C-alpha positions as CSV (number, residue, x, y, z in Angstrom):
1,L,209.8,-42.2,-1.6
2,S,209.2,-41.4,2.1
3,S,210.1,-44.0,4.7
4,P,212.4,-45.7,5.7
5,G,214.6,-42.8,4.7
6,S,217.8,-43.1,2.6
7,G,220.5,-44.7,4.6
8,S,218.3,-46.3,7.3
9,E,219.6,-49.2,9.3
10,V,217.3,-52.0,10.4
11,S,218.1,-54.8,12.8
12,L,216.0,-57.8,11.9
13,V,214.4,-60.4,14.2
14,D,213.0,-63.6,12.9
15,D,209.6,-62.8,14.3
16,P,206.4,-63.1,12.2
17,D,204.6,-60.5,14.5
18,Q,206.9,-57.7,13.5
19,N,206.7,-55.7,10.3
20,L,208.7,-53.1,8.5
21,A,206.6,-50.5,6.7
22,F,207.7,-48.9,3.5
23,W,205.7,-45.9,2.2
24,W,205.8,-43.2,-0.5
25,E,203.9,-40.3,-1.9
26,E,200.8,-40.8,-4.0
27,L,201.1,-40.4,-7.8
28,E,198.8,-37.6,-8.8
29,T,196.6,-38.8,-11.7
30,D,192.9,-39.0,-12.7
31,F,193.2,-42.8,-13.2
32,E,193.3,-45.7,-10.8
33,V,196.9,-46.4,-9.8
34,S,198.5,-49.5,-8.4
35,Y,202.1,-49.8,-7.1
36,I,204.9,-52.3,-7.2
37,W,207.4,-52.2,-4.4
38,Y,211.0,-53.5,-5.0
39,L,213.8,-54.4,-2.7
40,D,217.2,-55.4,-4.3
41,D,220.9,-55.6,-3.6
42,I,222.5,-52.2,-3.4
43,E,224.2,-53.0,-6.8
44,G,221.0,-54.4,-8.4
45,D,218.8,-52.7,-11.0
46,F,215.5,-54.2,-9.7
47,S,215.3,-56.5,-12.8
48,D,215.7,-59.5,-10.4
49,P,214.7,-58.1,-7.0
50,L,215.3,-59.7,-3.7
51,L,211.6,-59.1,-2.8
52,T,208.7,-57.4,-4.6
53,K,205.1,-56.7,-3.6
54,E,202.0,-55.2,-5.3
55,T,199.6,-52.9,-3.6
56,D,196.8,-50.4,-4.3
57,I,197.8,-48.0,-1.5
58,I,201.0,-46.0,-0.8
59,L,202.3,-48.5,1.8
60,V,203.6,-52.1,2.0
61,E,204.4,-54.0,5.1
62,V,207.0,-56.7,5.0
63,S,207.4,-59.0,8.0
64,Y,210.8,-59.3,9.7
65,Q,210.5,-63.1,9.2
66,E,210.1,-62.6,5.4
67,L,213.1,-60.2,5.3
68,T,215.2,-62.6,7.4
69,E,214.4,-65.6,5.2
70,A,215.3,-63.6,2.1
71,L,218.7,-62.5,3.6
72,K,219.4,-66.1,4.7
73,N,218.8,-67.2,1.1
74,M,221.6,-64.7,0.2
75,D,223.9,-66.5,2.7
76,I,223.8,-63.7,5.2
77,G,224.6,-65.2,8.6
78,Q,223.7,-64.2,12.1
79,S,224.8,-60.6,12.8
80,G,225.7,-60.3,9.1
81,V,225.0,-57.0,7.3
82,Y,223.3,-56.7,3.9
83,E,223.3,-53.5,1.9
84,A,220.2,-53.0,-0.2
85,H,218.0,-50.3,-1.8
86,W,214.3,-50.0,-2.4
87,T,212.0,-48.2,-4.8
88,V,208.5,-48.2,-6.2
89,K,206.9,-48.3,-9.6
90,A,203.4,-46.8,-10.2
91,V,201.2,-48.5,-12.8
92,D,198.5,-46.3,-14.4
93,G,196.7,-48.4,-17.1
94,S,199.3,-49.1,-19.7
95,Q,201.8,-46.5,-18.3
96,E,204.5,-47.2,-15.8
97,V,206.2,-44.5,-13.7
98,W,209.3,-45.3,-11.6
99,A,210.2,-43.3,-8.5
100,E,213.0,-40.8,-9.4
101,E,215.4,-42.5,-7.0
102,S,216.0,-45.5,-4.8
103,F,216.7,-45.4,-1.0
104,P,219.6,-47.3,0.3
105,I,218.8,-49.4,3.4
106,Q,221.1,-51.6,5.6
107,F,219.8,-54.8,7.2
108,T,221.5,-56.7,10.1
109,L,220.4,-60.1,11.2
110,G,220.2,-59.3,14.9
111,D,220.1,-61.4,18.0
112,P,216.4,-62.0,19.1
113,T,217.1,-60.3,22.5
114,T,217.8,-57.0,20.7
115,S,214.3,-56.9,19.1
116,S,214.2,-54.2,16.4
117,L,216.3,-51.8,18.3
118,V,219.0,-50.1,16.1
119,D,222.0,-48.3,17.6
120,R,223.8,-46.1,15.1
121,S,227.3,-44.9,15.7
122,D,226.8,-41.2,16.1
123,T,226.3,-39.9,19.6
124,P,223.4,-37.4,19.8
125,D,223.7,-34.2,21.8
126,V,220.2,-34.1,23.3
127,L,217.5,-36.5,24.4
128,E,214.9,-36.6,21.7
129,L,211.7,-38.7,21.0
130,K,210.7,-38.3,17.4
131,Q,207.3,-38.5,15.8
132,N,206.4,-42.0,14.7
133,Y,206.2,-42.8,11.0
134,P,204.0,-43.6,9.3
135,N,201.3,-41.7,11.1
136,P,198.4,-42.6,10.9
137,F,199.4,-46.2,10.6
138,N,198.0,-49.7,10.3
139,P,199.0,-51.9,12.0
140,S,202.7,-51.1,12.7
141,T,204.7,-47.9,13.0
142,N,208.3,-46.9,13.7
143,I,209.5,-44.8,16.6
144,A,213.0,-43.2,16.7
145,F,214.7,-41.6,19.6
146,N,218.1,-40.2,20.4
147,L,219.9,-41.0,23.7
148,P,222.9,-38.7,24.6
149,N,223.8,-40.5,27.8
150,E,223.7,-44.1,29.0
151,S,220.5,-44.8,30.9
152,N,217.8,-47.2,31.7
153,V,215.2,-46.5,29.0
154,R,211.5,-47.4,29.1
155,I,209.1,-46.8,26.2
156,A,205.5,-47.7,26.7
157,V,202.2,-47.1,24.9
158,Y,199.1,-45.9,26.6
159,D,195.5,-45.2,25.6
160,L,193.9,-41.8,26.3
161,L,192.6,-43.1,29.6
162,G,196.2,-43.7,30.7
163,R,196.0,-47.4,30.6
164,E,199.3,-49.1,29.7
165,M,198.8,-51.1,26.5
166,D,202.3,-52.3,25.6
167,V,205.9,-51.9,26.8
168,I,208.2,-51.6,23.8
169,V,211.6,-51.1,25.5
170,D,212.6,-51.6,29.1
171,R,216.4,-51.9,29.3
172,F,219.7,-50.2,29.8
173,L,221.0,-48.5,26.7
174,T,224.3,-46.8,25.7
175,P,224.3,-43.4,23.9
176,G,223.1,-43.5,20.3
177,S,220.2,-43.1,18.0
178,Y,217.6,-45.9,18.0
179,N,214.7,-47.0,16.0
180,I,212.0,-49.4,17.2
181,S,208.7,-50.7,15.8
182,W,205.3,-51.1,17.4
183,D,202.6,-53.4,16.1
184,G,199.1,-52.2,17.0
185,S,197.3,-55.1,15.4
186,R,195.9,-56.3,18.7
187,H,194.4,-52.9,19.5
188,S,191.5,-50.9,18.1
189,S,191.7,-47.7,16.1
190,G,192.3,-44.5,18.0
191,I,194.8,-42.1,19.4
192,Y,197.6,-43.5,21.6
193,I,200.3,-42.0,23.7
194,Y,203.8,-43.3,23.6
195,R,206.2,-42.2,26.4
196,L,209.9,-42.4,26.8
197,E,211.3,-42.4,30.3
198,T,215.0,-42.1,31.3
199,K,216.6,-41.4,34.7
200,N,216.5,-37.7,34.0
201,K,213.6,-36.9,31.8
202,T,210.2,-38.1,30.4
203,I,208.9,-37.3,26.9
204,T,205.5,-38.1,25.4
205,R,204.0,-38.0,21.9
206,R,200.7,-39.0,20.3
207,M,200.1,-41.4,17.4
208,T,197.0,-42.5,15.5
209,L,196.2,-46.1,14.7
210,L,193.7,-46.2,11.8
211,K,192.3,-49.5,10.7
């Protein structure tokens, strides 16, 4: 399993245009492999999962709307927290191979004004903009950053000509570690620049949209 990592926290918005990507390492075999992704309660054994999806690639994308509806069916109310875990099973002909572990993940039914921004409790020491994951991606990816001091924060996406394509965050934030998602479905394949701006510093990185 690769991402979201063990212990990740995701604040959900009931928005069909946002997705959460789950991805893992490919099973090495000479035969054609398909995968089954599972999401279950943290105490569950995946025999009766909350959600499941089949795919021929090492990635599934689950819409925030689908996750929100699943949690509401579990009687999780607004701002409620749901502890879950996810894993993958590879199917190679008549053989089945489960991932060696499952990754815990925490979901919160967030207020729509907070989008997919997640504030974790630990205060980081330095300003950091992390490499997006997955990368390359199609069509959505996650961008994490650490904010050591309160500040107005702006994160925007640009093409290589410097044209602004999207503004992901433009608001005042308190110190913390954050994770946001960007949906590139409206844009063509290529390399994009994402830039974090605070009152004291600007950081840029590159990411690749591959359709």
